[in-house]
C-alpha positions as CSV (number, residue, x, y, z in Angstrom):
1,M,-3.4,34.0,12.3
2,Q,-2.5,31.4,14.9
3,L,-3.1,27.7,14.1
4,R,-4.5,25.6,16.8
5,R,-2.6,22.7,18.1
6,R,-4.4,19.6,17.5
7,S,-4.2,16.7,20.1
8,W,-2.8,13.4,19.3
9,R,-6.1,11.8,19.8
10,G,-7.2,14.1,17.0
11,K,-4.6,13.4,14.6
12,F,-5.1,9.7,15.1
13,A,-8.8,10.2,14.5
14,D,-8.1,12.0,11.2
15,A,-5.7,9.2,10.2
16,F,-8.1,6.6,10.9
17,R,-10.9,8.3,9.1
18,G,-8.4,8.9,6.2
19,L,-7.8,5.0,6.0
20,S,-11.4,4.2,6.3
21,R,-12.2,6.6,3.5
22,A,-9.5,5.0,1.2
23,I,-10.8,1.7,2.1
24,R,-14.5,2.6,1.3
25,S,-13.8,4.7,-1.7
26,Q,-11.2,2.5,-3.6
27,S,-11.8,-0.9,-5.0
28,S,-8.2,-1.4,-5.6
29,F,-7.5,-0.8,-2.0
30,L,-9.6,-3.8,-1.1
31,V,-7.7,-6.0,-3.6
32,H,-4.4,-5.0,-1.9
33,I,-5.8,-6.1,1.5
34,W,-6.9,-9.4,0.0
35,V,-3.5,-9.9,-1.4
36,A,-1.9,-9.0,1.7
37,A,-4.0,-11.4,3.6
38,A,-3.1,-14.2,1.3
39,V,0.7,-13.2,1.6
40,V,0.3,-13.5,5.5
41,A,-1.6,-16.9,5.0
42,V,1.2,-18.3,2.8
43,A,4.0,-17.0,4.9
44,A,2.4,-18.6,8.0
45,V,2.1,-22.0,6.0
46,L,5.7,-21.8,4.8
47,R,7.0,-20.8,8.4
48,V,8.9,-17.8,7.1
49,G,11.5,-16.5,9.5
50,P,11.6,-13.3,11.7
51,L,13.6,-11.4,8.7
52,E,11.3,-12.6,6.0
53,W,8.1,-11.5,8.0
54,C,9.9,-8.1,8.1
55,L,10.4,-7.8,4.5
56,L,6.9,-9.1,3.8
57,A,5.4,-6.7,6.3
58,A,7.3,-3.7,4.9
59,A,6.3,-4.7,1.4
60,I,2.7,-4.8,2.4
61,G,3.0,-1.5,4.2
62,I,4.7,0.2,1.3
63,V,1.9,-1.0,-1.4
64,L,-0.8,0.1,1.0
65,A,0.8,3.5,1.8
66,A,1.3,4.1,-1.9
67,E,-2.3,3.3,-2.6
68,I,-3.4,5.9,0.1
69,F,-1.1,8.4,-1.4
70,N,-2.7,7.8,-4.8
71,T,-6.1,7.8,-3.5
72,A,-5.3,11.4,-1.9
73,I,-3.8,12.8,-5.2
74,E,-7.1,11.5,-6.9
75,S,-9.3,13.1,-4.3
76,L,-7.4,16.5,-4.7
77,A,-7.7,16.3,-8.4
78,R,-11.3,15.7,-8.3
79,A,-11.6,18.8,-6.0
80,I,-10.1,21.2,-8.3
81,P,-12.6,22.8,-10.6
82,V,-10.4,23.1,-13.6
83,G,-11.6,20.3,-15.5
84,R,-9.2,18.2,-17.7
85,H,-5.7,19.6,-17.3
86,P,-2.6,18.0,-18.7
87,R,-0.6,18.5,-15.3
88,I,-3.5,17.1,-13.3
89,R,-3.3,14.0,-15.6
90,D,0.6,13.8,-15.2
91,A,0.2,14.0,-11.4
92,L,-2.5,11.2,-11.4
93,D,-0.4,9.1,-13.7
94,M,2.6,9.5,-11.7
95,A,0.7,8.6,-8.6
96,S,-0.6,5.4,-10.1
97,A,3.0,4.6,-11.3
98,G,3.9,4.9,-7.7
99,V,1.6,2.1,-6.9
100,L,2.7,0.1,-9.7
101,V,6.4,0.4,-8.5
102,A,5.6,-0.5,-5.0
103,S,3.4,-3.4,-6.1
104,A,6.3,-4.6,-8.5
105,T,8.6,-4.4,-5.7
106,A,6.3,-6.2,-3.5
107,V,5.9,-9.1,-5.9
108,A,9.6,-9.3,-6.3
109,I,10.1,-9.5,-2.6
110,G,7.4,-12.2,-2.3
111,L,9.0,-14.3,-5.0
112,I,12.5,-14.0,-3.4
113,V,11.0,-15.0,0.0
114,F,8.6,-17.6,-1.0
115,G,10.7,-19.0,-3.9
116,T,13.7,-19.4,-1.5
117,R,11.5,-20.8,1.3
118,A,9.6,-23.4,-1.1
119,A,13.1,-24.3,-2.7
120,T,14.5,-25.0,0.9
121,L,11.5,-27.1,1.8
122,L,11.6,-29.1,-1.3
123,G,15.2,-29.6,-0.8
124,V,16.2,-28.0,-4.0
125,W,18.1,-25.1,-2.2
């Protein structure tokens, strides 16, 4: 059996469909979007530098990607007609832990960037 090659347009269409599906099906994804918007607003007000923007953008991207991977694993787990299974539960818990680790890392980056910037503006640093 030979697999048909997909066009780049088809690949991007599938990716955007997946993104749309994650946004529409996960309330936590919407929370991450609002927090990301707040981070961008605060960064603009504090006039962070280019390197700081890169760190914040990477942190936001990593959290959103982790949430999408978590959503994908949840979707697969719901598709398996096995019912409750300890390994499925473990996979779901680990995927959630991935989002937790990504979010905690993003918070740490935000505290360092914004804390340093605020301290500089206040003359403390």
